[in-house]
DOVEXMAR-531873 format. One record per residue: x, y, z of N, C-alpha, C, O in turn; residue in three letters. Coordinates in steps of 0.1 Angstrom, whole numbers, padded with zeros to 4 digits, always signed. Layout:
// DOVEXMAR-531873
XYZXYZXYZXYZALA/...
// end
This chain:
// DOVEXMAR-531873
+0119+0111+0113+0122+0100+0105+0121+0111+0090+0114+0120+0088MET/+0132+0105+0082+0131+0116+0069+0121+0109+0058+0115+0098+0062THR/+0119+0113+0048+0110+0108+0039+0109+0099+0035+0099+0094+0031ALA/+0124+0094+0033+0128+0081+0021+0130+0069+0034+0134+0058+0030ASP/+0127+0071+0046+0131+0063+0055+0122+0048+0051+0111+0047+0046HIS/+0133+0036+0055+0125+0024+0050+0121+0015+0065+0128+0012+0074ASN/+0110+0012+0062+0103+0004+0072+0116-0009+0075+0124-0011+0085LEU/+0114-0016+0061+0124-0027+0061+0137-0026+0064+0144-0028+0054ASP/+0146-0024+0075+0158-0022+0074+0164-0027+0067+0161-0039+0065SER/+0176-0021+0056+0186-0029+0049+0182-0029+0033+0191-0032+0024GLY/+0168-0027+0030+0164-0025+0015+0175-0018+0008+0180-0008+0011LEU/+0177-0026-0004+0190-0017-0013+0183-0010-0020+0183-0014-0031PRO/+0178+0000-0018+0172+0009-0025+0167+0023-0022+0163+0024-0010ILE/+0167+0033-0030+0163+0045-0026+0158+0052-0035+0163+0056-0046ARG/+0143+0053-0030+0137+0060-0038+0132+0073-0044+0133+0082-0036LEU/+0128+0075-0056+0133+0088-0063+0120+0095-0065+0110+0089-0065LEU/+0120+0106-0067+0109+0113-0069+0096+0111-0061+0094+0114-0049HIS/+0087+0108-0070+0071+0106-0063+0067+0094-0063+0055+0090-0064ASP/+0081+0085-0063+0073+0072-0059+0073+0062-0043+0079+0066-0033ARG/+0068+0055-0044+0061+0048-0031+0063+0031-0033+0057+0024-0042VAL/+0071+0026-0026+0075+0010-0026+0062+0004-0017+0058+0013-0009LEU/+0057-0006-0017+0047-0014-0010+0049-0027-0006+0056-0034-0014VAL/+0045-0032+0004+0044-0047+0007+0028-0054+0003+0018-0050+0009ARG/+0028-0063-0004+0011-0066-0005+0008-0073+0006+0016-0080+0011MET/-0007-0072+0011-0013-0078+0023-0018-0088+0020-0025-0089+0010GLU/-0015-0100+0027-0022-0112+0023-0017-0117+0010-0008-0112+0003GLY/-0025-0129+0009-0026-0136-0003-0034-0127-0014-0045-0121-0011SER/-0027-0126-0029-0043-0122-0040-0046-0133-0045-0051-0132-0056GLU/-0046-0148-0040-0055-0153-0044-0067-0157-0043-0076-0150-0047GLY/-0069-0167-0036-0086-0169-0028-0085-0160-0021-0075-0154-0017GLU/-0098-0157-0019-0102-0147-0007-0117-0154+0001-0122-0164-0003ARG/-0121-0146+0012-0132-0153+0020-0139-0142+0018-0135-0131+0017ARG/-0156-0146+0016-0166-0135+0018-0167-0133+0033-0162-0141+0041SER/-0176-0122+0036-0176-0119+0050-0186-0132+0055-0188-0132+0067THR/-0190-0141+0050-0197-0157+0055-0192-0166+0055-0197-0177+0058ALA/-0174-0165+0049-0168-0175+0050-0167-0183+0039-0160-0194+0037GLY/-0175-0177+0030-0174-0185+0018-0160-0182+0008-0156-0170+0005ILE/-0154-0193+0002-0142-0191-0004-0145-0189-0021-0150-0197-0029VAL/-0140-0175-0025-0141-0170-0035-0128-0170-0041-0119-0162-0038ILE/-0127-0182-0054-0115-0185-0059-0109-0176-0069-0118-0172-0076PRO/-0101-0173-0071-0090-0160-0080-0092-0159-0091-0087-0149-0096ALA/-0100-0170-0099-0104-0170-0111-0117-0164-0111-0122-0162-0122THR/-0126-0159-0098-0136-0158-0103-0141-0143-0104-0137-0135-0096ALA/-0148-0139-0114-0153-0127-0124-0154-0116-0111-0155-0121-0099ALA/-0153-0107-0112-0156-0091-0101-0150-0080-0108-0139-0079-0113VAL/-0158-0075-0108-0158-0064-0109-0144-0054-0107-0140-0058-0096GLY/-0136-0044-0111-0126-0040-0107-0122-0039-0091-0128-0032-0083LYS/-0114-0045-0090-0110-0045-0071-0097-0038-0067-0086-0040-0072ARG/-0100-0031-0060-0085-0022-0056-0078-0031-0045-0083-0041-0043LEU/-0066-0029-0037-0057-0038-0032-0055-0026-0021-0057-0014-0023ALA/-0050-0033-0007-0041-0027+0005-0031-0032+0003-0031-0043-0003TRP/-0019-0024+0007-0006-0027+0009-0001-0018+0020-0006-0009+0026ALA/+0010-0022+0021+0014-0013+0034+0031-0002+0028+0042-0008+0025THR/+0030+0008+0028+0043+0016+0024+0055+0015+0028+0057+0023+0037ALA/+0064+0009+0026+0080+0006+0032+0090+0017+0030+0101+0017+0034VAL/+0085+0025+0023+0095+0034+0015+0091+0046+0007+0082+0044-0002GLY/+0095+0054+0010+0087+0066+0000+0099+0075-0008+0110+0076-0002VAL/+0098+0082-0020+0107+0091-0022+0105+0105-0018+0094+0108-0013GLY/+0112+0112-0020+0115+0126-0017+0103+0136-0017+0099+0144-0008PRO/+0098+0132-0029+0086+0145-0034+0071+0138-0032+0060+0142-0035ASN/+0076+0126-0025+0061+0122-0016+0053+0131-0005+0057+0133+0006VAL/+0047+0135-0010+0036+0144+0000+0025+0142+0013+0021+0149+0023ARG/+0021+0128+0010+0007+0123+0017+0009+0109+0022+0000+0105+0030SER/+0018+0103+0018+0023+0087+0022+0034+0089+0029+0044+0096+0025ILE/+0034+0080+0044+0049+0078+0051+0049+0068+0050+0039+0062+0046VAL/+0061+0061+0054+0065+0044+0055+0053+0039+0065+0051+0047+0075SER/+0048+0030+0064+0040+0026+0077+0026+0028+0070+0018+0019+0071GLY/+0024+0035+0065+0008+0036+0060+0002+0026+0053+0009+0020+0046ASP/-0008+0025+0054-0018+0013+0046-0023+0022+0033-0029+0033+0035ARG/-0020+0018+0023-0025+0027+0008-0034+0019+0001-0032+0007+0003VAL/-0046+0022-0008-0051+0016-0016-0050+0020-0030-0050+0031-0034LEU/-0050+0008-0038-0043+0010-0053-0049+0001-0060-0050-0009-0054PHE/-0052+0001-0070-0052-0004-0083-0042-0015-0088-0032-0012-0094ASP/-0045-0029-0084-0033-0039-0085-0036-0036-0102-0028-0027-0104PRO/-0040-0037-0109-0036-0038-0124-0026-0027-0126-0018-0032-0134ASP/-0023-0014-0123-0017-0007-0128-0003-0003-0111-0001+0004-0102ASP/+0005-0020-0120+0017-0020-0107+0028-0025-0114+0028-0034-0123ARG/+0038-0018-0109+0053-0025-0114+0058-0034-0103+0059-0028-0092SER/+0063-0047-0101+0065-0056-0094+0081-0056-0097+0087-0059-0108GLU/+0088-0053-0082+0101-0055-0081+0101-0067-0069+0092-0070-0061VAL/+0114-0073-0069+0118-0084-0058+0134-0081-0053+0145-0084-0059GLU/+0132-0074-0041+0143-0072-0032+0145-0083-0021+0136-0088-0014LEU/+0159-0085-0020+0166-0098-0009+0155-0110-0011+0150-0115+0000HIS/+0149-0116-0025+0137-0126-0021+0125-0120-0019+0116-0127-0020GLY/+0123-0110-0017+0110-0105-0013+0098-0095-0020+0099-0082-0020ARG/+0088-0101-0026+0083-0091-0033+0077-0076-0034+0075-0072-0023GLY/+0075-0069-0042+0072-0053-0035+0066-0050-0051+0067-0056-0062TYR/+0059-0039-0046+0054-0034-0058+0057-0017-0055+0059-0011-0044VAL/+0056-0012-0069+0066+0004-0071+0054+0009-0075+0047+0002-0083LEU/+0049+0023-0069+0040+0031-0073+0040+0044-0074+0047+0048-0065LEU/+0036+0054-0083+0037+0068-0083+0030+0068-0071+0025+0058-0066ARG/+0028+0084-0063+0019+0089-0056+0006+0090-0062-0004+0085-0056GLU/+0005+0096-0075-0005+0097-0081-0018+0084-0082-0030+0084-0084ARG/-0008+0074-0080-0014+0058-0086-0020+0058-0070-0026+0047-0070ASP/-0021+0062-0058-0028+0057-0047-0039+0064-0047-0040+0075-0052VAL/-0048+0056-0041-0064+0064-0042-0068+0070-0027-0073+0080-0023HIS/-0060+0058-0020-0066+0067-0006-0054+0059+0008-0048+0048+0007ALA/-0053+0067+0020-0044+0061+0029-0052+0059+0038-0061+0068+0039VAL/-0051+0048+0047-0062+0041+0061-0060+0057+0067-0050+0065+0064ALA/-0073+0059+0076-0070+0070+0084-0068+0063+0096-0070+0051+0096ALA/-0062+0070+0107-0063+0064+0123-0075+0066+0127-0082+0073+0120GLU/-0079+0061+0136-0093+0060+0146-0088+0075+0151-0077+0081+0152ARG/-0107+0080+0152-0108+0093+0158-0105+0094+0171-0109+0086+0180VAL/-0096+0106+0174-0093+0109+0191-0109+0108+0198-0120+0107+0193GLU/-0104+0108+0213-0119+0107+0220-0123+0122+0220-0135+0125+0219GLU/-0114+0131+0221-0115+0147+0220-0118+0153+0211-0122+0164+0213ASP/-0117+0146+0196-0116+0151+0183-0130+0151+0178-0138+0142+0181ALA/-0134+0162+0170-0146+0165+0164-0150+0153+0156-0162+0150+0157THR/-0139+0147+0148-0143+0137+0139-0143+0143+0124-0148+0137+0115GLY/-0137+0157+0123-0140+0162+0111-0127+0167+0104-0119+0173+0110LEU/-0124+0164+0092-0109+0168+0087-0111+0177+0080-0114+0174+0068TYR/-0110+0188+0081-0111+0199+0072-0097+0207+0067-0097+0216+0058LEU/
// end
């Protein structure tokens, strides 16, 4: 798989430099607490990061591959629509974390 491979075949875009194209997970409106209480989108909360799935990465991206779940600040984003679908364009440095795979049974669990 090349660095700029896209999960969504046929995307009319080739990402440059350190850019990451992501698709948001779920809706950005109402959400539910763990107890099932609906929290409206207008509720005042602290700065909240969002999860998204990387669907394409530029050639200079080192830590993210297509298919990774990434954590980023939704206030610092650029939106783009491709084939009628909304995406977010980020720089690699704007991604706070990448979701880790579960630890293998024979692994130590240490990441050094």
